[in-house]
C-alpha positions in Angstrom: -27.6 -43.6 20.5 -25.8 -45.5 23.2 -28.6 -45.1 26.0 -31.6 -45.3 22.7 -30.8 -48.8 20.7 -34.2 -48.3 18.5 -32.5 -44.6 17.6 -29.3 -46.0 17.1 -30.9 -49.0 14.4 -33.6 -46.3 12.9 -30.3 -44.3 12.2 -28.1 -47.2 11.1 -30.4 -48.3 8.8 -33.5 -46.4 7.3 -32.9 -44.6 4.6 -35.3 -42.5 4.3 -35.3 -41.3 7.7 -31.7 -40.5 7.7 -32.1 -38.7 4.5 -35.3 -36.6 6.1 -32.8 -35.5 9.2 -29.8 -34.8 7.0 -31.5 -32.6 4.7 -31.8 -29.9 7.4 -28.4 -29.9 7.4 -26.0 -27.2 5.1 -23.9 -28.3 2.5 -20.3 -28.0 5.2 -21.9 -29.7 8.3 -23.4 -32.5 5.1 -20.3 -33.4 3.5 -19.4 -33.9 8.1 -22.3 -36.2 8.2 -21.0 -38.0 5.1 -17.7 -39.5 7.1 -20.2 -41.2 8.8 -20.9 -44.4 7.1 -22.1 -45.9 3.9 -26.0 -44.9 4.3 -25.1 -41.8 5.0 -22.7 -40.6 2.4 -25.6 -41.9 0.5 -27.7 -40.3 1.8 -25.8 -37.0 2.2 -24.9 -37.6 -2.4 -28.5 -37.5 -3.0 -29.2 -34.9 -0.6 -26.4 -32.5 -2.6 -27.9 -33.7 -6.2 -31.4 -32.8 -4.9 -29.8 -29.1 -4.4 -30.5 -27.4 -8.0 -31.2 -23.3 -6.9 -28.3 -21.1 -7.2 -27.0 -19.1 -3.9 -25.8 -15.9 -3.2 -23.4 -14.4 -0.6 -23.7 -10.3 -0.3 -22.0 -7.5 1.2 -23.2 -4.0 1.2 -22.1 -2.4 4.5 -17.7 -2.0 4.8 -15.8 -4.9 6.4 -12.4 -4.2 8.7 -9.4 -2.3 7.0 -7.5 -5.5 6.5 -10.5 -7.3 3.9 -13.2 -6.9 2.0 -16.5 -7.2 3.4 -16.8 -10.1 0.9 -13.9 -12.0 2.9 -15.2 -11.6 6.2 -19.3 -12.7 5.3 -17.8 -15.2 2.9 -15.9 -17.3 5.6 -20.1 -17.1 7.5 -22.1 -17.9 5.0 -20.8 -20.8 3.5 -21.4 -22.2 6.5 -24.9 -22.0 6.0 -25.1 -22.3 2.5 -27.1 -25.6 1.0 -25.3 -26.0 -2.0 -22.3 -27.3 -3.1 -20.4 -24.8 -5.2 -19.1 -26.1 -9.1 -18.9 -22.4 -9.7 -18.7 -18.8 -8.2 -18.7 -15.7 -9.3 -17.4 -12.9 -7.2 -17.8 -9.2 -8.2 -16.4 -6.4 -6.3 -15.8 -2.9 -6.0 -12.6 -2.0 -6.8 -11.4 0.4 -5.0 -12.0 -1.1 -1.8 -11.2 -4.3 -3.0 -8.3 -3.6 -4.9 -6.9 -1.2 -2.3 -6.3 2.2 -2.1 -3.0 4.6 -0.3 -4.5 7.1 2.8 -2.6 10.3 3.9 -1.7 11.0 7.6 -0.9 15.0 7.4 2.4 16.3 6.8 2.1 14.4 3.3 3.0 11.3 4.9 1.4 7.9 3.1 -0.1 5.2 4.7 0.6 1.3 2.9 -1.0 0.3 0.7 -4.7 -0.8 2.9 -5.3 -3.7 0.6 -4.1 -5.4 -2.0 -5.9 -7.4 -4.3 -4.5 -10.4 -4.8 -4.2 -10.9 -1.1 -8.0 -10.1 -1.4 -8.6 -12.5 -3.7 -6.6 -15.2 -2.1 -8.7 -14.5 1.1 -11.4 -15.2 -0.8 -11.3 -17.7 -3.1 -9.2 -19.6 -0.2 -13.0 -20.2 1.6 -14.5 -21.8 -1.4 -14.2 -25.4 -2.6 -10.9 -26.7 -4.5 -12.1 -28.1 -7.4 -14.8 -25.5 -8.3 -14.5 -23.0 -11.6 -13.9 -19.4 -9.8 -14.2 -16.1 -11.6 -13.5 -12.6 -10.0 -13.7 -9.0 -11.0 -13.6 -5.6 -10.0 -16.1 -2.9 -11.3 -16.1 0.6 -10.9 -19.5 0.4 -9.0 -21.6 -3.1 -7.8 -25.8 -4.0 -8.3 -26.6 -6.0 -6.0 -29.4 -8.1 -4.0 -29.4 -8.1 -0.3 -28.7 -12.3 1.3 -32.7 -13.6 3.2 -34.6 -13.2 0.5 -35.0 -13.5 -4.3 -37.4 -10.6 -3.1 -35.6 -7.8 -1.8 -34.6 -4.6 -3.1 -31.6 -4.5 -5.7 -29.0 -2.1 -4.6 -26.7 0.2 -7.4 -24.0 1.0 -5.1 -22.1 3.2 -7.1 -19.7 3.9 -4.3 -19.0 2.7 -1.4 -17.7 -1.1 -0.4 -19.6 -3.9 -1.7 -19.9 -7.3 -3.4 -21.4 -10.5 -4.4 -20.9 -14.3 -5.0 -22.9 -16.4 -7.2 -22.7 -20.0 -6.2 -23.7 -22.3 -9.0 -24.2 -26.3 -7.8 -24.3 -29.2 -10.1 -27.6 -28.3 -11.7 -28.8 -31.2 -14.1 -29.1 -30.4 -18.4 -26.9 -27.8 -17.7 -23.5 -26.5 -18.5 -21.1 -23.5 -16.8 -17.9 -23.2 -18.2 -15.3 -20.1 -17.2 -13.0 -19.1 -20.1 -10.4 -16.4 -20.7 -9.4 -14.9 -23.9 -6.7 -12.3 -24.8 -4.2 -11.2 -27.2 -1.3 -12.7 -28.2 0.8 -9.7 -27.7 3.2 -11.7 -30.4 0.9 -13.6 -33.3 -1.8 -11.0 -32.8 -4.0 -13.6 -34.4 -6.6 -15.3 -32.2 -6.3 -18.6 -31.3 -9.7 -21.0 -32.6 -9.0 -23.8 -30.2 -9.4 -21.6 -27.3 -13.0 -20.7 -28.7 -14.3 -24.7 -28.8 -11.7 -25.5 -25.3 -14.1 -23.2 -23.5 -17.4 -24.6 -25.2 -18.0 -21.4 -27.4 -17.3 -22.9 -31.0 -19.5 -26.6 -32.3 -22.0 -25.6 -29.9 -25.4 -26.4 -30.2 -26.6 -26.3 -26.8 -24.7 -22.3 -26.7 -27.5 -20.4 -24.9 -25.5 -17.6 -22.8 -22.4 -15.5 -22.7 -21.4 -13.5 -20.1 -18.6 -12.1 -21.6 -15.9 -9.1 -19.3 -13.1 -7.0 -21.1 -10.5 -6.0 -19.8 -7.5 -4.4 -20.6 -10.3 -2.9 -23.0 -8.2 0.7 -23.2 -4.8 -0.7 -24.6 -4.1 -0.2 -28.1 -6.0 -3.0 -29.6 -8.5 -4.2 -27.6 -11.6 -2.2 -29.5 -10.8 -4.9 -32.3 -9.3 -7.7 -30.3 -12.8 -7.4 -28.4 -14.9 -7.4 -32.1 -13.3 -10.4 -32.7 -14.6 -12.5 -30.3 -18.0 -10.7 -29.8 -18.6 -11.0 -33.9 -17.9 -14.8 -33.7 -20.6 -15.0 -31.3 -23.5 -13.2 -32.6 -25.7 -15.6 -33.2 -30.0 -15.0 -32.9 -30.0 -18.2 -30.5 -27.0 -16.7 -28.1 -27.6 -14.0 -25.5 -24.5 -12.1 -25.7 -24.2 -9.8 -22.2 -21.5 -8.6 -20.4 -19.5 -5.2 -19.9 -15.4 -3.4 -19.7 -14.2 -4.8 -15.7 -11.8 -2.3 -14.5 -10.1 -6.3 -14.3 -9.8 -9.8 -13.1 -8.7 -10.9 -9.9 -9.4 -14.9 -10.4 -6.1 -16.8 -9.3 -7.6 -20.0 -10.8 -8.0 -17.9 -14.1 -5.2 -18.3 -16.5 -3.7 -15.4 -14.9 -0.1 -15.0 -16.7 2.3 -11.9 -17.4 1.2 -12.2 -20.5 -2.2 -11.9 -20.3 -1.6 -9.4 -17.8 0.1 -7.2 -20.0 -2.2 -7.6 -22.7 -6.8 -7.5 -23.3 -8.6 -10.0 -23.5 -11.6 -11.5 -22.3 -12.7 -13.3 -19.7 -16.6 -15.1 -18.7 -19.3 -17.6 -18.2 -21.0 -19.7 -21.4 -24.0 -21.5 -20.3 -25.0 -24.8 -22.6 -28.4 -27.0 -22.6 -31.1 -26.9 -24.1 -32.9 -26.0 -21.0 -31.3 -22.7 -20.5 -33.5 -19.6 -21.7 -32.8 -16.1 -21.8 -33.5 -12.7 -22.9 -31.9 -9.3 -23.0 -33.2 -5.4 -23.8 -30.2 -1.9 -24.1 -31.6 0.9 -22.3 -30.0 3.3 -24.5 -29.5 6.7 -24.0 -32.4 7.6 -25.0 -33.6 6.3 -21.5 -33.8 9.4 -19.3 -35.7 8.8 -16.6 -38.5 6.5 -14.7 -41.4 5.8 -17.2 -38.7 4.3 -20.2 -36.7 2.8 -18.0 -39.9 0.2 -16.9 -41.2 0.5 -20.4 -37.3 -0.9 -21.7 -37.5 -3.9 -18.4 -41.6 -4.4 -19.2 -40.2 -5.5 -22.6 -37.7 -8.0 -21.4 -41.1 -9.1 -19.0 -42.3 -9.7 -22.3 -40.1 -12.6 -23.6 -42.5 -14.5 -20.4 -39.4 -16.7 -19.6 -39.8 -18.6 -16.6 -39.1 -16.6 -13.3 -38.5 -19.5 -10.3 -34.9 -20.8 -10.4 -33.9 -17.8 -12.6 -31.2 -14.7 -12.4 -31.5 -11.5 -13.4 -28.3 -9.3 -14.5 -27.9 -5.3 -14.5 -24.4 -4.6 -16.7 -24.3 0.0 -16.9 -22.4 2.0 -17.9 -20.4 5.1 -14.9 -22.3 7.6 -16.7 -25.7 6.2 -16.0 -27.4 5.5 -12.5 -27.7 8.3 -9.6 -26.7 11.2 -11.8 -27.8 10.2 -15.6 -31.4 10.1 -13.9 -31.2 13.2 -12.1 -30.7 12.4 -8.4 -33.1 9.6 -8.5 -30.6 6.5 -7.0 -31.9 3.0 -7.5 -33.6 3.3 -10.8 -33.0 1.3 -13.1 -32.9 -2.1 -10.1 -35.7 -0.6 -9.0 -37.7 -0.6 -12.4 -36.2 -4.7 -11.9 -38.2 -5.3 -9.0 -41.1 -3.9 -9.7 -41.6 -6.5 -13.0 -39.4 -9.8 -11.3 -40.0 -9.4 -7.5 -39.1 -13.1 -7.1 -35.9 -12.2 -9.5 -32.8 -11.2 -7.5 -30.3 -9.3 -9.2 -26.6 -8.3 -9.8 -23.7 -6.6 -11.7 -22.3 -3.5 -12.2 -21.2 -0.4 -12.9 -18.8 -0.2 -16.1 -16.7 1.2 -18.4 -18.7 -0.4 -21.5 -21.5 -2.7 -22.3 -22.3 -5.3 -24.0 -26.0 -6.7 -25.3 -28.8 -6.4 -27.6 -32.8 -6.6 -27.2 -33.0 -10.7 -28.0 -34.6 -13.4 -26.4 -33.7 -17.2 -26.9 -36.6 -19.5 -26.5 -36.7 -21.3 -29.3 -36.0 -18.9 -32.4 -37.7 -16.7 -31.2 -36.6 -12.4 -30.8 -37.7 -9.9 -30.3 -36.5 -7.7 -33.5 -38.2 -8.9 -36.2 -35.6 -11.0 -37.5 -32.6 -9.7 -40.0 -29.6 -11.1 -41.1 -27.9 -8.5 -40.3 -25.9 -8.7 -37.5 -27.0 -6.7 -34.1 -24.2 -3.8 -32.6 -23.2 -5.3 -29.2 -20.2 -2.6 -28.6 -22.1 -0.1 -26.7 -21.4 3.1 -24.2 -23.8 5.3 -22.2 -26.2 2.4 -21.6 -27.0 -0.1 -19.3 -27.8 -4.4 -20.7 -30.5 -6.2 -18.3 -30.7 -9.7 -19.1 -32.6 -12.7 -17.5 -30.8 -16.6 -17.5 -33.4 -18.9 -16.7 -32.1 -22.6 -15.5 -34.5 -24.9 -15.8 -36.7 -26.6 -13.2 -34.7 -26.9 -9.5 -35.0 -29.8 -8.0 -35.2 -28.2 -4.4 -35.3 -24.7 -3.9 -33.5 -22.4 -1.4 -34.3 -18.5 -0.5 
């Protein structure tokens, strides 16, 4: 720049040019550029505000023995992403994320290969300090490989896999993480926690992704019913399932919560949020009936740009349920939604029903009867639209 005074003038004074040049930078590089001068800082802020499409990082191949593959991939890909995460949902397979013991002859056991807290700490250390983080471990993972929204989603029932969804700040959309657990002393659900989580007195609440943990404990089913009954409204999509555990260090993960049962999740609020969900029950046993169920989701006419698909399936479904035909439900989703990435997991129970939230229209004929939201041996497919993104990323 010293040898080119004209170039120096342009990059120091012309905001239109500076913004165009900086617009090619990934977020981390852009944040560094923002430190150069006031003009570059203002241009960088405008660029970041325009990047409102959800990004994701995923791994489907084994990592190093001492760390989950998602940690390595996230460290590499965060240098390239075009968004500044405000909320992060990551899900990884329970076996390799949480660690396991390996035998080495004569019955001797090697120390645990991985520790879930250490792995979670390594992963979350890579993310911005101020962002909300919810981390889950599950028996299996449903993930769309990186690179394109049109990549074939994969049902990884065994083996190492994981993903991290990176939600930026989106105009007109509020995303909140929450954690509700059964108080072992009072045994009464704290209503104030509902309000703080945006789950009560919130007319803009549209979608709640809900994940139960320690659901095998005594009283867990009753507690879960208390939660879903409060959220069983026609204007709210409720979807999720039972997970192996949650690992996020930013959750209220105290000793009392760990010893109890509870739920964690994400609440999506905002008038521009649209969503629909369908339930694939036990009668869905082949490709034809699976596609018919997903076709109901397509019939909701939810906008597909800046949208995400979620699949929460029972561990009893998948490869064995469909008589050795792998990836059937994820492929059915991709057939009807070729440009919408799909994420989710295989768990120990499912939450959801057939429902559309685009106004007052629902998939089933409206009645005052509450829907049955807790299931087993089923799959819940959900589509969430977050409005018109100002800039789209692949």
